N, C-alpha and C positions, 0 to 999 in steps of 0.2 A: 286162425289168423288173428281174429279179434281178441282172443284170450291172450295171445303172445304180446300184442300191442299194449293191452291193458296192463300186463305184467311188467313190460318195459317202462311204462309210464309210472307205475308204482315204485319201481326201483329208482328211477330218476328223481322222483319226488322225495324218496327216502334219503338219497345222497344229498339232495339240495338242503333238506332240513338238517342233516348231519353236519354239513359244512357250516351252516349258520350257527348251529350249537357249538361246534368246535371253535369258530371265530369268536363267539360270545365268551366261551370259557377262556380263550387266549387273552381277550381284552381285559377280562376280570383279573386274571393272573398278572398280566403286565401292569395294569393300572394300580392294583391294590397290593400286589406282592412285590413285583419288581419296581413299579412306580414310574410315573411319567417324569420327564425332566422338569424340575422346579427351579424357580429363580426368585430373587428378591430385589427390591429397589433400595439402594443404600440411603439411609437417613441418619440424622444426628440422634444421639442417645447418650446414655450414661450407665455406668455399672457402679453400684454401691455395695461394698462388702462391710456389713455391720453386725453387731450382736448386742444382746443385753447381758450385763455382767453384775455380779455382786461386788460392791465397791466400798471403800473406806476413805473418808476425807482426812488427810493429814496436813496440819498447818503449823506454822511458827506462831505460837501464842504465848502471851505473858499475862498472868493473872495479877492484878493489882489489889492489895489488901488495905484496909483502913488503918490510918496511923493513930486514931483516937476513937473514943466512944462519943456518940452524940447524934444529932439530927443531920441528915444528908439531903443535899439538893443537887439535882443533875442538870447539866447544861448541854448534853449531847444525846441525840436519839440513837436507838438501836440500829446498827448497820451503817451508821454515818462515818464517812472517812474524815480523819483529822490529821493535822500536821503535828510534828514534835513540839511539845510545849503548850499545846492547846489545853485550856481549862475544861476538865470533864465534870468535876463535881466539887462541892464545898461541904465540909463537915463542921457544924457548930457544936463545940464541946459542951458538955453539961455544966461546965463551970459558970457559964453565963445564964442568968435567969431571964424569965419572960419580963419581969419588972424592969430589969436593966435595958432590955431591948425597947420597951415602951417608953422608958425615960429618955433614951437617946432620940427617939422620934419626937418626943415633946420638946426637948432642948432645941433641936433643929428648927422646929416650927416657931418657937418663941424667938429665936435669934433672927429668923427671917422677918418676923413681925416688928421687932425693935428696929431692925435696919430700915424697913420700909417707913416706919413712923419717924425715924430720925431724920429722914430727908424732907419731911413735910412740916414738923413742928418748928415754930420760930423762924420760918423762912424769911419773913419781912425784916425781923431784927437782925438776922445774920447778914442780909443784903446791906442794911444800913451800916453795920459795923465794918463790913468789907470795904464800903465806900470811904468811911472815915480812916481806915487803915491805909488805903491807897493815897489819900490826901496827905496824911502824916509822913508817909514815905517820900512823897514828892517834896514836902517842906524841908525834910531832913537833908535831902540831896541839894536843895538850893542853898541852905545855910552852910553846908560843908563847902560848897563852891565859893561862897564869899568869905569863909573863914570865921563865921559866927558860931564857935563851938559851944559857947554858953547856951545859946538857943537850941543847939543840937541835942545837948544832954537833957533839956526839959522835954523836947519832943520825943526822945527815946523812952522817957518814963511814961509819957502819954500813950505811946505805941504799945508798950508792954502791958499797960492797963487794959487796952482794948483787946489785945490777944487773949489775956486771961479771961476777960468777959466772954469772948467768943467760945472759949473752951468750956466755960461753965454752962453756957447755953446748949451747946451741941458738940461736945468733944469728949475727951477721955476723962475730964473732971465733972462732966454732967452726970445726972442720974442714969440716963440711958446708956452713956458710954461706960460708966462703971458697971452697970448691970450686964451689958454685953460682954465685958471682959470676964466677969464672973461666970457667965454662961459658957463662954469659950473654954475656960479652965475646967469646968465640970464635963464638958463634951470631950476634952482631951483625955481626961481620966477614964471616962467610959469607953472611948474608942481604943485606948491602950488595953483595957481589960478585954474588950471584944476581940481585938487583933490577936491577943494571946490565946484566945479560945477558938479562932477560926483557922481551919486548915484547907488550903486550896490544893486539890489533887489534879495534877497536870499529866498529860500523856508523855510517857518517857520515850516514845518512838512515834513515827507516822504509821498510820494503818487504819483498820476498821475497828470501831468500838462495839463491843457486844456485852450485854448484861445476862447472857445465858451460858452456863458452864455445865459440863457433863462429868468432870473429874478425870478426863483422859488428856487434859491439855499438856501435862508434863510427861506423859507416857508415849502418846502417839505424836512423834515429832519427825521431821524430815531426816534427822540424823540417825534414827533407829528404825526407819520404815522397813528396811531389809530384814529385820529380825521378827517382824510380825508373822505369826503362824496362823494357819487357817483355823485350827482348833480354837485359838483365842478369838478370832473374828467370829466364828460360828456361835460361840457362847456369849458374845458381847451383847449386853442389854443396856442400851443407851437411854438415859433419862436426863432431860434438861432441867436445870434449876435456875429460876429467875432471881437475879441478885438485887433487883430494884426494890428497896424498902424505904420506910420513913426514917428509921433509926438503925444505927450499926454499932457494933462493938469493936474493940481493938483487935486487929489481925483478921477480921472478917473479909473475905473476897467481896469487892464492890463492882468490879468490871474487868474485862480483859481486852487486850490490844492484839489484833490479828494482822499479821503481815499479808497484805493483799498483792504484793509485788510478785511473789512466787509461792505456790502451794501445790500439794501433791494429791493424786488419786491412786490408792492402792487397789488394783483390780485382781480378783481371784478367778482363775480358770482351771480347766483340767489340763493335763500334760499336752494332749494333742492340740488343743486350742491355743496354748501358750506359744506353740511353734509358728502360729500365724502372725506373731508380733516380732519385730526386729528392733534392736537397740538403735536409737536415733530416729526411728520412724515417726513421721508426723501423723497425728490422728485428730479427729473432731469428736468432741463430747457433747451429747445433747443433755444439758443440765436443766431439766424441767422446762424446756422450750428455749433456753439460751444456748446457742451454738458457740462453743468456745474451742479454740485450738490448743493442742497439747503436743508433747513430744515424749516418746518412750525413753525414760531415763535409765531404768535398770530392769533386768528380768532375773527372777530367782525361782529355782525349782526346789520343791519340798515334797518328798514322797510322791503322792499322786496328784499334787496340786502345783499350779504355776502362779507366781505373784508378779504382776506387771506393774511397775511404778511409772505413772505418767505425771510429768511436770507441766504446769501451765502458769502463765503470768497474766491471764485475763480474768476480769471480774465476772462472777456469776451471781445472780440474785439469790439471796438466802444461803450462800455457801458458808456463811459464818454460823449458821444454826444446824447444818447437816453434819452427820458423822457416818452412819451406816445406811446404805441405800443401794438401789439398783439403777444403773445408768446405761443408756444406749451409746455405744462407741462405734464410730465409723472409722474403720481401719484403712479402707482404700476407696477412692472416689475418682473415677476416670470419666472424662468427657471427650466426645469426638464422633467419628463415624462408627456406627454400631452394626456389626454383622454377626451372623451365626458362625460358630466355630467350625461346623462341618463344611463351610464354604472354603476354608483355608487348605491349600495344598502346598507341597514343597517341590520345587523344580530347580535343578542345578544348584542345590544348596540354598535356595532363596525361598522365603515364604511369599505366597501370593494367592490370588483368586482368579477365576475365569470370568472375564467380563464379556457380555454379549454385545456385538456391534449392531448397527442398523440392519444388517443382513442375517442376524441371529448366528453369527460366526463367533466361536470362542477365541478369546485372546488372553494370554497369561499377563497379569499385571502385578508387580511386586507390591507388598504392603509392609508396614512397620507397626508392631503392636505397642500400644500404650499400656494396656492391661486387659485382663480377661477373667472370666469365671467358668463354670462348668459348661455353659451353653452359648455364651456370647463373648465377643472380643471388641475392644475399642481400638481403632486404628487411625493413623494420620490421614489428613485430607489434602488432596491435590499433589503435594510433594513432601519429602522428608530428606534428611541428610544422613549419609553413611560415611564413616571414616575409612579412608583408604590410604594407608601409610600415614603421612603427616598432614594430609589434606582431607577436606570434607567434600564429598561429591553429592550434588543435588539429584535426587531420584524422583521421577514422576510416579504417582500412585493413583489410586481410585479417587473419584470425585463424588460429590453429593448427587444423588439420583441416578448413578450408574446402575445397570442391571447386571447382577452377578448370579452365578449358578450355585445352588445348594448342592450338598454332597459332591463337592468338587473332585474328589478322587475318582469318580466314575468317568471323567471326561479327559480329553486331550486337547491341546491347542490346535485350532484350525477346524474343529468339528462344526458342522452346521446343525443347530438344534431346532427342531420343529415343535 
């Protein structure tokens, strides 16, 4: 009897442990293979689709050459924006010597000195003569009034004598006056000579001034950007030449004017990547920290390469110096409620998710996509509008902090999730 009881106890114990092991295996399989129901709390987020691309800067540029040989002086800094007609530089032709320049400075200083002294010398005498002239003029008027013309003629002679005396002291007949006239004549001759040797170079258009050229200004233009081949781009070896010098010769490039209103970025991609761009699409370019907006102007396909032409009207620092470079381009940028794509299900032809209410019961709620990538989607918050016929119908959708189910295709509406 005892042996039977012991045997039964052993069998029961064995079954007990077997059941525990089976349950443990079930839990492991369910939790790690099948998976427990999982959910997420809806939050704000963003999806950014971007890439780094080989690029070529294409601008409207006009190279200005020197009209003469001589010394050059600049009035505008590199990268400075100017209006049409702004003086950018002056060229002093070699026809004018250093002696002539020095003599003109000396003449100006001498004339200032004479003019200053002229106002101080014989001040007392001049005041006395002026007083006598005023008295004579008064006497002449009185004698004219009473008809004593004989006296008037005598007084006129005295008045002329005083005026001549004044001119001899401090007028055009004086030494200083004659000397000043002589200096003015010399100055006019020198200024005429200098004027004939001075060339003012003005901006023929508004834009950005640059003193750096690479030789591709007339080749890489917005008009022929579609003809640029990748082989040409790949072999391109850009070297900047600084045009700022002390002296120039006739026909030498001295600066260039860049149109900053509109410029292009030629982007080279493979064929597959080129299909992620659409004509007219808005993009954002990270130009060494400057975020500028652009628009896809054209798309060209050449063998195994795509050429995306992006047009922008925004200024970027140092864009006037760059030609061949790598840039990060943001193709798509969506903001809103961010959810996992595996949460999205389709019911009755509508996209939606299962929201868990306070009782952990599933409820299908429609959604509208703003954008998505491989893993996530950005959707509208609270409500959106659907067009039905000629009208727009307001549709309620998910809200911030809603709890939604992951792997939504596993569930049905009305299920209670533990």
